[in-house]
py3Dmol code that shows the C-alpha trace and the ligand (Angstrom):
import py3Dmol

protein = """\
ATOM      1  CA  MET A   1      -7.265 -10.101  12.477  1.00  0.00           C
ATOM      2  CA  MET A   2      -9.274 -12.964  13.932  1.00  0.00           C
ATOM      3  CA  ARG A   3     -10.668 -16.363  12.671  1.00  0.00           C
ATOM      4  CA  LEU A   4     -14.260 -16.200  11.337  1.00  0.00           C
ATOM      5  CA  ASP A   5     -15.709 -18.671  13.399  1.00  0.00           C
ATOM      6  CA  LYS A   6     -14.252 -16.992  16.632  1.00  0.00           C
ATOM      7  CA  TYR A   7     -15.726 -13.804  15.241  1.00  0.00           C
ATOM      8  CA  LEU A   8     -19.114 -15.378  14.746  1.00  0.00           C
ATOM      9  CA  VAL A   9     -19.153 -16.988  18.124  1.00  0.00           C
ATOM     10  CA  ALA A  10     -18.216 -13.491  19.746  1.00  0.00           C
ATOM     11  CA  MET A  11     -21.218 -11.953  17.798  1.00  0.00           C
ATOM     12  CA  GLN A  12     -23.447 -14.576  19.498  1.00  0.00           C
ATOM     13  CA  ALA A  13     -24.226 -16.205  16.075  1.00  0.00           C
ATOM     14  CA  GLY A  14     -23.935 -19.537  17.719  1.00  0.00           C
ATOM     15  CA  SER A  15     -21.462 -22.098  19.146  1.00  0.00           C
ATOM     16  CA  ARG A  16     -18.177 -22.995  17.399  1.00  0.00           C
ATOM     17  CA  SER A  17     -19.933 -26.038  15.795  1.00  0.00           C
ATOM     18  CA  GLU A  18     -23.091 -23.946  15.037  1.00  0.00           C
ATOM     19  CA  VAL A  19     -21.210 -21.298  13.351  1.00  0.00           C
ATOM     20  CA  LYS A  20     -19.343 -23.785  11.202  1.00  0.00           C
ATOM     21  CA  ASP A  21     -22.515 -25.129  10.107  1.00  0.00           C
ATOM     22  CA  LEU A  22     -23.914 -21.813   9.344  1.00  0.00           C
ATOM     23  CA  CYS A  23     -20.976 -21.117   6.988  1.00  0.00           C
ATOM     24  CA  LYS A  24     -21.300 -24.645   5.268  1.00  0.00           C
ATOM     25  CA  LYS A  25     -24.834 -23.767   4.500  1.00  0.00           C
ATOM     26  CA  GLY A  26     -23.753 -20.625   2.758  1.00  0.00           C
ATOM     27  CA  LEU A  27     -25.402 -18.112   5.086  1.00  0.00           C
ATOM     28  CA  VAL A  28     -22.319 -16.189   5.912  1.00  0.00           C
ATOM     29  CA  THR A  29     -20.728 -13.642   3.549  1.00  0.00           C
ATOM     30  CA  VAL A  30     -17.591 -11.746   3.727  1.00  0.00           C
ATOM     31  CA  ASN A  31     -17.436  -8.444   1.767  1.00  0.00           C
ATOM     32  CA  GLY A  32     -20.510  -9.690  -0.126  1.00  0.00           C
ATOM     33  CA  ALA A  33     -18.991 -13.030  -1.096  1.00  0.00           C
ATOM     34  CA  VAL A  34     -20.352 -16.440   0.311  1.00  0.00           C
ATOM     35  CA  CYS A  35     -17.803 -17.884   2.799  1.00  0.00           C
ATOM     36  CA  LYS A  36     -18.137 -21.542   3.368  1.00  0.00           C
ATOM     37  CA  GLN A  37     -14.967 -21.860   5.301  1.00  0.00           C
ATOM     38  CA  SER A  38     -15.170 -20.913   8.894  1.00  0.00           C
ATOM     39  CA  ASP A  39     -11.454 -20.995   9.770  1.00  0.00           C
ATOM     40  CA  ILE A  40     -10.297 -17.985   7.332  1.00  0.00           C
ATOM     41  CA  LYS A  41      -8.887 -15.085   8.902  1.00  0.00           C
ATOM     42  CA  ILE A  42     -10.905 -11.849   8.742  1.00  0.00           C
ATOM     43  CA  ASP A  43     -10.220  -8.274   9.824  1.00  0.00           C
ATOM     44  CA  GLU A  44     -12.869  -7.575  12.461  1.00  0.00           C
ATOM     45  CA  TYR A  45     -12.676  -3.805  12.238  1.00  0.00           C
ATOM     46  CA  LYS A  46     -12.797  -3.705   8.293  1.00  0.00           C
ATOM     47  CA  ASP A  47     -14.348  -6.775   6.640  1.00  0.00           C
ATOM     48  CA  GLU A  48     -18.141  -6.672   6.219  1.00  0.00           C
ATOM     49  CA  VAL A  49     -19.532  -9.793   7.595  1.00  0.00           C
ATOM     50  CA  ALA A  50     -22.999 -10.678   7.187  1.00  0.00           C
ATOM     51  CA  LEU A  51     -25.231 -13.410   8.449  1.00  0.00           C
ATOM     52  CA  ARG A  52     -28.539 -14.242   6.426  1.00  0.00           C
ATOM     53  CA  GLY A  53     -27.826 -11.018   4.794  1.00  0.00           C
ATOM     54  CA  VAL A  54     -27.719  -8.948   8.043  1.00  0.00           C
ATOM     55  CA  LEU A  55     -24.542  -7.130   8.449  1.00  0.00           C
ATOM     56  CA  LEU A  56     -22.717  -7.601  11.823  1.00  0.00           C
ATOM     57  CA  THR A  57     -20.834  -4.807  13.727  1.00  0.00           C
ATOM     58  CA  TYR A  58     -17.945  -5.914  15.785  1.00  0.00           C
ATOM     59  CA  GLU A  59     -17.987  -4.561  19.225  1.00  0.00           C
ATOM     60  CA  LYS A  60     -14.678  -5.276  21.054  1.00  0.00           C
ATOM     61  CA  TYR A  61     -16.399  -4.598  24.502  1.00  0.00           C
ATOM     62  CA  ARG A  62     -19.959  -4.808  25.695  1.00  0.00           C
ATOM     63  CA  TYR A  63     -21.460  -2.513  28.308  1.00  0.00           C
ATOM     64  CA  TYR A  64     -24.797  -2.866  30.255  1.00  0.00           C
ATOM     65  CA  MET A  65     -26.698  -0.780  32.628  1.00  0.00           C
ATOM     66  CA  LEU A  66     -28.483  -2.849  35.183  1.00  0.00           C
ATOM     67  CA  HIS A  67     -31.126  -1.683  37.825  1.00  0.00           C
ATOM     68  CA  LYS A  68     -29.839  -3.907  40.546  1.00  0.00           C
ATOM     69  CA  PRO A  69     -32.666  -4.914  42.727  1.00  0.00           C
ATOM     70  CA  ALA A  70     -32.259  -5.929  46.277  1.00  0.00           C
ATOM     71  CA  GLY A  71     -31.574  -9.553  47.182  1.00  0.00           C
ATOM     72  CA  VAL A  72     -28.863 -10.139  44.520  1.00  0.00           C
ATOM     73  CA  VAL A  73     -25.194 -10.079  45.171  1.00  0.00           C
ATOM     74  CA  THR A  74     -22.705  -8.139  43.002  1.00  0.00           C
ATOM     75  CA  ALA A  75     -20.548 -11.065  41.998  1.00  0.00           C
ATOM     76  CA  THR A  76     -19.850 -13.212  38.996  1.00  0.00           C
ATOM     77  CA  LYS A  77     -20.573 -16.396  40.710  1.00  0.00           C
ATOM     78  CA  ASP A  78     -22.277 -17.329  44.177  1.00  0.00           C
ATOM     79  CA  ASN A  79     -23.201 -20.608  45.650  1.00  0.00           C
ATOM     80  CA  HIS A  80     -26.129 -19.387  47.536  1.00  0.00           C
ATOM     81  CA  ASP A  81     -27.303 -16.211  46.065  1.00  0.00           C
ATOM     82  CA  LYS A  82     -28.534 -15.025  42.679  1.00  0.00           C
ATOM     83  CA  THR A  83     -25.766 -12.717  41.326  1.00  0.00           C
ATOM     84  CA  VAL A  84     -26.076  -9.562  39.198  1.00  0.00           C
ATOM     85  CA  LEU A  85     -25.013 -11.624  36.148  1.00  0.00           C
ATOM     86  CA  ASP A  86     -27.754 -14.161  36.454  1.00  0.00           C
ATOM     87  CA  LEU A  87     -30.057 -11.071  35.675  1.00  0.00           C
ATOM     88  CA  LEU A  88     -28.638 -10.596  32.177  1.00  0.00           C
ATOM     89  CA  SER A  89     -30.802 -13.159  30.614  1.00  0.00           C
ATOM     90  CA  GLY A  90     -30.128 -13.961  26.918  1.00  0.00           C
ATOM     91  CA  VAL A  91     -26.618 -12.262  27.306  1.00  0.00           C
ATOM     92  CA  ASN A  92     -23.478 -14.188  27.015  1.00  0.00           C
ATOM     93  CA  THR A  93     -21.902 -13.233  30.326  1.00  0.00           C
ATOM     94  CA  LYS A  94     -18.490 -14.806  29.813  1.00  0.00           C
ATOM     95  CA  ASP A  95     -16.305 -11.887  29.869  1.00  0.00           C
ATOM     96  CA  LEU A  96     -18.461  -9.654  31.902  1.00  0.00           C
ATOM     97  CA  SER A  97     -17.784  -8.133  35.417  1.00  0.00           C
ATOM     98  CA  PRO A  98     -19.658  -5.548  37.406  1.00  0.00           C
ATOM     99  CA  ALA A  99     -17.638  -2.174  37.802  1.00  0.00           C
ATOM    100  CA  GLY A 100     -17.518  -1.933  41.632  1.00  0.00           C
ATOM    101  CA  ARG A 101     -19.910  -3.496  44.118  1.00  0.00           C
ATOM    102  CA  LEU A 102     -23.324  -2.749  45.837  1.00  0.00           C
ATOM    103  CA  ASP A 103     -24.330  -4.497  48.785  1.00  0.00           C
ATOM    104  CA  LYS A 104     -26.892  -7.282  48.535  1.00  0.00           C
ATOM    105  CA  ASP A 105     -29.649  -4.998  49.895  1.00  0.00           C
ATOM    106  CA  THR A 106     -28.769  -1.869  47.889  1.00  0.00           C
ATOM    107  CA  GLU A 107     -30.679  -1.153  44.645  1.00  0.00           C
ATOM    108  CA  GLY A 108     -29.857   0.940  41.553  1.00  0.00           C
ATOM    109  CA  LEU A 109     -27.415   1.647  38.834  1.00  0.00           C
ATOM    110  CA  LEU A 110     -24.563  -0.927  38.129  1.00  0.00           C
ATOM    111  CA  LEU A 111     -22.406  -1.051  35.113  1.00  0.00           C
ATOM    112  CA  ILE A 112     -21.579  -4.377  33.931  1.00  0.00           C
ATOM    113  CA  THR A 113     -18.886  -4.633  31.256  1.00  0.00           C
ATOM    114  CA  SER A 114     -16.246  -6.724  29.486  1.00  0.00           C
ATOM    115  CA  ASP A 115     -14.095  -3.424  29.348  1.00  0.00           C
ATOM    116  CA  GLY A 116     -11.453  -4.140  32.085  1.00  0.00           C
ATOM    117  CA  GLU A 117      -9.740  -1.007  31.528  1.00  0.00           C
ATOM    118  CA  LEU A 118     -12.782   1.201  32.019  1.00  0.00           C
ATOM    119  CA  ILE A 119     -13.533  -0.694  35.236  1.00  0.00           C
ATOM    120  CA  HIS A 120     -10.113   0.042  36.379  1.00  0.00           C
ATOM    121  CA  ASN A 121     -10.304   3.791  35.561  1.00  0.00           C
ATOM    122  CA  LEU A 122     -13.609   4.266  37.210  1.00  0.00           C
ATOM    123  CA  LEU A 123     -12.701   2.443  40.419  1.00  0.00           C
ATOM    124  CA  SER A 124      -9.175   3.937  40.828  1.00  0.00           C
ATOM    125  CA  PRO A 125      -9.232   5.936  44.057  1.00  0.00           C
ATOM    126  CA  LYS A 126      -7.137   8.732  42.295  1.00  0.00           C
ATOM    127  CA  LYS A 127      -9.808   9.392  39.674  1.00  0.00           C
ATOM    128  CA  HIS A 128     -12.327  10.515  42.309  1.00  0.00           C
ATOM    129  CA  VAL A 129     -15.548   9.419  40.207  1.00  0.00           C
ATOM    130  CA  ASP A 130     -18.640  10.519  41.682  1.00  0.00           C
ATOM    131  CA  LYS A 131     -21.507   8.383  42.824  1.00  0.00           C
ATOM    132  CA  THR A 132     -24.791   9.604  43.922  1.00  0.00           C
ATOM    133  CA  TYR A 133     -27.054   7.570  46.296  1.00  0.00           C
ATOM    134  CA  TYR A 134     -30.690   8.136  47.523  1.00  0.00           C
ATOM    135  CA  VAL A 135     -30.726   7.471  51.216  1.00  0.00           C
ATOM    136  CA  LYS A 136     -33.602   6.800  53.444  1.00  0.00           C
ATOM    137  CA  THR A 137     -32.660   7.010  57.184  1.00  0.00           C
ATOM    138  CA  ARG A 138     -34.049   5.847  60.456  1.00  0.00           C
ATOM    139  CA  ASP A 139     -33.877   9.322  62.052  1.00  0.00           C
ATOM    140  CA  MET A 140     -34.198  12.841  61.078  1.00  0.00           C
ATOM    141  CA  VAL A 141     -31.054  14.314  59.157  1.00  0.00           C
ATOM    142  CA  LYS A 142     -30.326  17.652  60.829  1.00  0.00           C
ATOM    143  CA  GLU A 143     -28.399  20.622  59.018  1.00  0.00           C
ATOM    144  CA  GLU A 144     -25.358  19.907  61.219  1.00  0.00           C
ATOM    145  CA  HIS A 145     -25.327  16.283  59.940  1.00  0.00           C
ATOM    146  CA  LEU A 146     -25.365  17.328  56.282  1.00  0.00           C
ATOM    147  CA  LYS A 147     -22.522  19.746  57.138  1.00  0.00           C
ATOM    148  CA  GLN A 148     -20.617  16.958  58.750  1.00  0.00           C
ATOM    149  CA  LEU A 149     -21.137  14.553  55.943  1.00  0.00           C
ATOM    150  CA  GLU A 150     -20.031  17.230  53.498  1.00  0.00           C
ATOM    151  CA  LYS A 151     -16.931  17.926  55.377  1.00  0.00           C
ATOM    152  CA  GLY A 152     -15.749  14.421  55.926  1.00  0.00           C
ATOM    153  CA  VAL A 153     -16.663  11.984  58.815  1.00  0.00           C
ATOM    154  CA  ASP A 154     -14.633   9.207  60.740  1.00  0.00           C
ATOM    155  CA  ILE A 155     -15.775   5.925  59.551  1.00  0.00           C
ATOM    156  CA  GLY A 156     -12.819   4.212  61.068  1.00  0.00           C
ATOM    157  CA  GLU A 157     -10.239   4.533  58.206  1.00  0.00           C
ATOM    158  CA  ASP A 158      -6.894   6.220  58.409  1.00  0.00           C
ATOM    159  CA  SER A 159      -8.479   9.427  57.517  1.00  0.00           C
ATOM    160  CA  LEU A 160     -11.913  11.138  57.356  1.00  0.00           C
ATOM    161  CA  THR A 161     -14.090  10.493  54.183  1.00  0.00           C
ATOM    162  CA  LEU A 162     -13.383  13.025  51.465  1.00  0.00           C
ATOM    163  CA  PRO A 163     -15.579  15.915  50.931  1.00  0.00           C
ATOM    164  CA  ALA A 164     -19.169  14.983  49.626  1.00  0.00           C
ATOM    165  CA  ARG A 165     -22.155  16.621  48.545  1.00  0.00           C
ATOM    166  CA  ALA A 166     -25.477  16.152  50.498  1.00  0.00           C
ATOM    167  CA  LYS A 167     -28.899  17.251  49.736  1.00  0.00           C
ATOM    168  CA  LEU A 168     -31.846  17.030  51.837  1.00  0.00           C
ATOM    169  CA  LEU A 169     -35.092  15.869  50.171  1.00  0.00           C
ATOM    170  CA  SER A 170     -37.121  15.394  53.281  1.00  0.00           C
ATOM    171  CA  GLU A 171     -36.577  14.955  57.061  1.00  0.00           C
ATOM    172  CA  LYS A 172     -35.342  11.300  56.590  1.00  0.00           C
ATOM    173  CA  GLU A 173     -34.271  11.264  52.750  1.00  0.00           C
ATOM    174  CA  LEU A 174     -31.322  12.546  51.186  1.00  0.00           C
ATOM    175  CA  LEU A 175     -29.195  12.563  48.079  1.00  0.00           C
ATOM    176  CA  LEU A 176     -25.415  11.842  48.840  1.00  0.00           C
ATOM    177  CA  THR A 177     -22.701  12.224  46.326  1.00  0.00           C
ATOM    178  CA  ILE A 178     -19.278  10.633  47.296  1.00  0.00           C
ATOM    179  CA  CYS A 179     -16.105  10.345  45.228  1.00  0.00           C
ATOM    180  CA  GLU A 180     -14.778   7.182  46.975  1.00  0.00           C
ATOM    181  CA  GLY A 181     -15.909   3.644  47.061  1.00  0.00           C
ATOM    182  CA  LYS A 182     -14.992   2.273  50.557  1.00  0.00           C
ATOM    183  CA  PHE A 183     -16.865  -0.833  51.815  1.00  0.00           C
ATOM    184  CA  HIS A 184     -20.276   0.098  53.029  1.00  0.00           C
ATOM    185  CA  GLN A 185     -19.152   3.649  52.854  1.00  0.00           C
ATOM    186  CA  VAL A 186     -22.590   5.346  52.766  1.00  0.00           C
ATOM    187  CA  LYS A 187     -24.010   3.163  55.639  1.00  0.00           C
ATOM    188  CA  ARG A 188     -20.838   3.907  57.773  1.00  0.00           C
ATOM    189  CA  MET A 189     -20.995   7.580  56.886  1.00  0.00           C
ATOM    190  CA  LEU A 190     -24.722   7.726  58.241  1.00  0.00           C
ATOM    191  CA  GLN A 191     -23.548   5.747  61.317  1.00  0.00           C
ATOM    192  CA  ALA A 192     -20.925   8.330  61.925  1.00  0.00           C
ATOM    193  CA  VAL A 193     -23.547  10.933  62.331  1.00  0.00           C
ATOM    194  CA  ASP A 194     -25.659   8.492  64.691  1.00  0.00           C
ATOM    195  CA  ASN A 195     -28.161   7.438  62.066  1.00  0.00           C
ATOM    196  CA  GLU A 196     -28.880   4.342  60.138  1.00  0.00           C
ATOM    197  CA  VAL A 197     -29.545   3.604  56.281  1.00  0.00           C
ATOM    198  CA  LEU A 198     -32.872   2.017  55.992  1.00  0.00           C
ATOM    199  CA  TYR A 199     -32.740   2.039  52.079  1.00  0.00           C
ATOM    200  CA  LEU A 200     -29.930   2.773  49.705  1.00  0.00           C
ATOM    201  CA  LYS A 201     -30.313   3.253  45.710  1.00  0.00           C
ATOM    202  CA  ARG A 202     -27.396   4.414  43.560  1.00  0.00           C
ATOM    203  CA  MET A 203     -28.745   6.965  41.068  1.00  0.00           C
ATOM    204  CA  SER A 204     -25.480   7.684  39.097  1.00  0.00           C
ATOM    205  CA  PHE A 205     -22.067   6.703  38.670  1.00  0.00           C
ATOM    206  CA  GLY A 206     -19.714   9.021  36.911  1.00  0.00           C
ATOM    207  CA  SER A 207     -21.581  10.517  33.985  1.00  0.00           C
ATOM    208  CA  LEU A 208     -23.939   7.619  33.945  1.00  0.00           C
ATOM    209  CA  THR A 209     -27.518   7.923  35.373  1.00  0.00           C
ATOM    210  CA  LEU A 210     -29.887   5.217  36.305  1.00  0.00           C
ATOM    211  CA  ASP A 211     -32.465   4.898  33.237  1.00  0.00           C
ATOM    212  CA  GLU A 212     -36.120   5.601  34.938  1.00  0.00           C
ATOM    213  CA  ASN A 213     -37.506   3.332  32.273  1.00  0.00           C
ATOM    214  CA  LEU A 214     -35.609   0.296  33.926  1.00  0.00           C
ATOM    215  CA  ALA A 215     -37.494  -1.457  36.656  1.00  0.00           C
ATOM    216  CA  PRO A 216     -35.435  -3.090  39.227  1.00  0.00           C
ATOM    217  CA  GLY A 217     -33.925  -6.336  37.779  1.00  0.00           C
ATOM    218  CA  GLU A 218     -34.111  -4.883  34.291  1.00  0.00           C
ATOM    219  CA  PHE A 219     -31.014  -3.913  32.259  1.00  0.00           C
ATOM    220  CA  ARG A 220     -30.091  -2.596  28.603  1.00  0.00           C
ATOM    221  CA  PRO A 221     -26.865  -1.871  26.523  1.00  0.00           C
ATOM    222  CA  LEU A 222     -25.331   1.432  27.226  1.00  0.00           C
ATOM    223  CA  THR A 223     -25.804   3.897  24.268  1.00  0.00           C
ATOM    224  CA  ASP A 224     -22.715   4.908  22.299  1.00  0.00           C
ATOM    225  CA  ARG A 225     -22.895   8.487  23.591  1.00  0.00           C
ATOM    226  CA  GLU A 226     -23.161   6.927  27.283  1.00  0.00           C
ATOM    227  CA  ILE A 227     -20.045   4.780  26.541  1.00  0.00           C
ATOM    228  CA  ASP A 228     -17.922   7.798  25.110  1.00  0.00           C
ATOM    229  CA  LYS A 229     -18.717  10.017  28.118  1.00  0.00           C
ATOM    230  CA  LEU A 230     -17.726   7.339  30.637  1.00  0.00           C
ATOM    231  CA  LYS A 231     -14.554   6.696  28.714  1.00  0.00           C
ATOM    232  CA  ASN A 232     -13.643  10.380  28.445  1.00  0.00           C
ATOM    233  CA  GLY A 233     -14.290  10.840  32.187  1.00  0.00           C
ATOM    234  CA  GLU A 234     -17.100  13.481  31.667  1.00  0.00           C
ATOM    235  CA  LYS A 235     -18.868  14.137  34.961  1.00  0.00           C
TER     236      LYS A 235
END
"""
ligand_1 = """\
8
URA
N -22.364 2.298 50.237
C -22.878 1.475 51.102
O -22.944 1.460 52.263
N -23.393 0.229 50.428
C -23.441 0.183 49.044
O -23.901 -0.788 48.494
C -23.044 1.366 48.216
C -22.350 2.481 49.001
"""
view = py3Dmol.view(width=600, height=400)
view.addModel(protein, "pdb")
view.setStyle({"model": 0}, {"cartoon": {"style": "trace"}})
view.addModel(ligand_1, "xyz")
view.setStyle({"model": 1}, {"stick": {}})
view.zoomTo()
view.show()
């Protein structure tokens, strides 16, 4: 149960005072009956609330896919740089956080959500969620380097990186799938085979794949199917 005004604010109908006004004006109905009092309690899952005749559906959490461009930081606030949340224009970003982190110069798929439990599960080292990156390198990637990357390389941690999948696309381009998320991991893995990452883009994160229709800087809400797959841990 929650207060009608709080519900309407959560549904982005307006501020506390605006939604109070909407109710007073008789623009809000609960189960078909005009409700002028904004402080009544409603059942957000069962009661049918409509604003100006349009039914609202309550979503506990919000989920967005952002095509992160280079030059913005994966943070909720920053004193110098634009953040990934700044890109979600028109969205109330109050409870939103990015699931994990991409470097400032990395592009690609970033999940941004208010579902803290999902973030926790996706980032848990025990869950081994796959992340696929498109990588452009300074030097040619040889077959032996691919094998090393796949087997595990020394990036200065206590143990080698976990087995990965590497697929060469051209002499200096590869797709690398890793199931960990160590700081600068892909860059450090390429350094470990005497190479350097010149460009990095995340193509997928667990079951979620970057939507080709999103240009860098664009975002969209996840579909119900995408949310279900992520929650069910589908690959
Ligand atoms: N690995 C990196 O080195 N950087 C990223 O942004 C993501 C993975």
